[in-house]
N, C-alpha and C positions, 0 to 999 in steps of 0.2 A: 665791355658792352656786349649785348646780344649779338650774335652772328646772324645776318640775314642770308637766307638762300633763295635766290630767284630760279625757280625750277624752269627748265626748257620743256618745250612741247614733247621732246624725245624722252625727257626723264618722266614726264607724267604718263606718257604713253607706255613706258616699260613698268612702271608702277601698276598701271591698269592691267597690263598684260599679266603680271604676277598675281594680281588679285582675281582676274578671270580664272587663272589656272586653279586657284584654291576654291574659288565657287564652284567650278566644274566638278573637282574631286569631292566637294561636300553635298552637292545637291543632286538629286536624281529626278529628271524631269520625265514624266510618264509620255509615251508615245503620242504624239498628235497635240500635246500641250505645250505651253510656253512658260519660260521662267519669267516672273513678274517682278520687276525692279521699281524702287522708289526712292528718289534722292532727297537727303535732308537739305532744306534751304539754308543758305544758297549755295554752298560749295558742293553739296551732294548731287545738285542737279547736273552740272557738266560731267561729273563722274558717272551717272547713270547713263548719259549718252554715249560715253566712252566705252562703257561696258556692253552696250548693245552690239558694238563693232568687235570687241576683244573677245566676247564669249563666243563668237561664231565658230562652228556651226550649231551650237545650242540656241535654239530659237528663244528670242527674248521679247518682252513687251513692257513698256513703261506705263505705270499706273498712277493714278491721280491722288492717291491717299495711302498711307502706311498700312492701314488695315487690310488692303487688297494684295500687298506685296509678299513675296516669298523672301526677298532680300531687301534690306534697308541699307543704303550705301551713303558714305560721306567722304570728304576729302581728307580730313585730318582729325586724329584725336590728340587733342592738347592738353587741357586740364582734366578731360574726361567728364565734365558736367554734362555736355550735350548728349554723350553715349549713355551716360547714366539715366539722364531724363527719359530717352526713348527706349532704354532696357526696361525700365519700370512701366512705362506705358504699353509696351509690346514685348513681354517676356519670352514669348515663344518664337521670335523672330530671329533670323540670321542677320547679322550686320557685317558688312563689308566696308573697309576703310583703306584709302591709298596710302597714307603715311600715319605712323604712329610714334608719338613722342612720349607717351605714357609708358607705364609698366602693367598695363592691364592684361590679365590673362584669364581668357573665358572661351570655351570650346564654341560659343556661338558667335565670336568675333573673328573674322578674316582679315588679316592685315597684308597689305601689299608690300610695303618697305618700312623698316625702322628708321628713325631719325633721332639724333641727339635732343635731350630735353631743353638745352640751352641755346636753340636755334629757333629763329622767326623764318617761316617757311611762306615764300610768296609764290602763289600760283599764277600761271599766265592769265587766267580770267580775272585775276585782281589787279592787273596793272593797266595803265593807260596806254593808248595807242602811241605814245611817245617812248615807250620801253622803260620808263622811269617807275621803280617800285613806289607804289602808293597804298600798300595794303594796311599799314599803320595809320595813315592819313584817312583811310576809308573808315576805320573805327571812329575817328573824331566826326566825320561827316555824318555817320549813322547816329552818334550821340546827339548832334545838333539836330537832326530831324526827330529823334525821340522826344526831345524836350519841346518840340514844337517850332523850332527855328527853321528858317529858310537858308540852306548852306550857300545858295547862290546870291544872298544879298550882299551888296558891295563891302561892308564892313566885315563880312566873314569869309570872303573868297581865299584869304591867305591863312585863315585860322588854322585849318588842319595842318599845314605845313610847319606853322610857327609852334603849335601845340606840340607836335612830335619832336621838334627840336628842343622845347623846353623840357619835355620828358627826359630826353637823353642827359640833360644837365640835372635835373632834380633826382634822378635815379642812378646816376654814375657810380653809386657805391657797390652795385653788383659787379662792375667790371674792375674793381680795385681790391688788391690783397693787403688786408691790415698788417701782416706779419712784415711786409717788405718796407712799410715807412718807418718802422719803429727802429731806426739806426741809433745805437747807443754808443756811450763812450765811457772808458775807465778815467781818461784824462779830465779832471775836474771834480771826480767824485771821491777823491781821497779824504778820508776821515769825515765825510759828510753823512750824518745818520739822521737828519731831521726831515720833516715833511716838505715835500715840494708841491705847491698847489697852483694849479692853473684854473682861475675862476671866471664866472661869466662868459663862458664861451657860447657864442649865439647858436642855437639850434632850430632848424626848420626840417620837419620830417613829414611823413604821411601815415595816418592811422590806416591799418590794412583792413579794418572791419567796414569802413564807409569810403575809402580812398578820400579822406579829408585830411587837411593839414593839422599838425600840432606844432607849437613853437615855444621857445623860451630860452633857457639858459642851462649849460651844464658846468659842474665844479668837478675837477679831476685832480686827485692828489696821489702821491705815491711817497714811500720812504725808500730811498736808494739802498741797495746792497751791492757795492762796488761799480755799478753802473748807472749812468743818467742818460736821459734822452733829452734831444732838441725840443724846447717847449712848443714851437710850431707844430711839431709832429703829434702832440697831444690833441690840438684841435683838428688837425687832419684826420686823425683817428676817429673823433667823435662824428665828423662829416661822412666818412666812409659808412659807417653803420647807420647814421641818420638819413643818408640818401639811399634808403630802401624801404619798401613798406614794412611798417614796424608796428609794435605795441611798446610803450615806454618802458614796462618792467624788462622786456627782453634787450632793448636797447641799452639800458643801463647795465645789465649784466654783461653784455658783449663787450662793452668798453672796458670793464673792470677785468674780465677774464682775458682779453687780449694784452692788456698791460702785464698781467701776471705772467702769461706765457712768453711774452717779448723781453721783459726785463728781469723776471725773477727777483722782485723787489721784497723788502721785508714786509711791506704792507700796501695796500690799495684802497682808495675811497672814492666812489664815483656818485654824484648826485645830479639828477635832472629835475628841473622845475618848469613844467610846461602848462600852456593852455590848450585846449583841444577843441577845434572847430566843430568836430562832430557831436559835441555836447552843447557848445555856445549857440550854434546856428540851427540846430534840429532838435528833434526829441524833447528833451527837458528844457532846453533853451535858457540855461544859466550861464550868464556872461561873467568873465574875469575869474573863473574858478581855477585855482592852480593846483595840479597834481604833482606831488613830490614822491620820487623814487630814489632809493639808495642801494648801493652795492658796497659792502665792506669786506675786505680780505686781510688776512694776516694781522700784524700788530694793530692796524687801524680798525680792526673789529673789536679789540679789547677796550674796555671802558676808558682808559686814560687817552688812548689815540682816537677814538670815536669823539670824545669830549672837544679834543683839540680841532678836529676837522669840523664839527658842526659849529664851533665858536667862530673858526675862520671864515665859514661861509655865511655867518651871520643869521643862521637859523634859530640860535638860542642866545 
């Protein structure tokens, strides 16, 4: 699972001090003038206030819009989408960021501290007065506000907490290693050279294009070469890759390639048959359309093996 780092006031102050040193070294403020700062809403606002102290004795002033600013500041570069947006709107501005989780490299971007890309950073201004981290819950609260709901309505009071807990279960595939579950055995594999098929494995995943569910079944087959795997592990393997943001084509290939890597079998065949809510509930709105994807490897890619697999899963 994602590692949560709850930053202390001191850690944030040290990052601000580091960023202030870089801004001071980069910017030349004419005598009698002030360095003008603007903070990106919402995380950049407290950063701009921090910098007015850490940049001392450089005279600073907070301005009300980015057009007036010498330096635009934010708390974090994560995916880089916010940064890219502001860079396109203000290409000649200097940008200052407390923490960087991305690999952005640009002479106009000044970073305070580097952080690992697989961490969730929680700032002091994102936590409640109880000290409990609620930054992920805040995302849910803002979503409820965006769609026009009232997060303080009785039925929604617990929704942010419940939603975050559900996300941790739906996307637990990111914290699991598929190689570690494919425990194989020589015992039982003696002289067995026919197809092993685990069919109708339930699949629930999420399309990465619209963050909408897709669901259906998977059929997974392999032809052993000296080693077999526990059949429950095949279903677990499907879950690991399905419990991530996905496209069906990639998901199908990942399961097949993981079996090839873990078992070194004579052949592998994987089929997913799924319905996608991003197509059924929006856009074209065509219900009950099934998408079928296959990944064939080794002897099961050849005509005879492919025919046996397709016949076994009743597609033909």
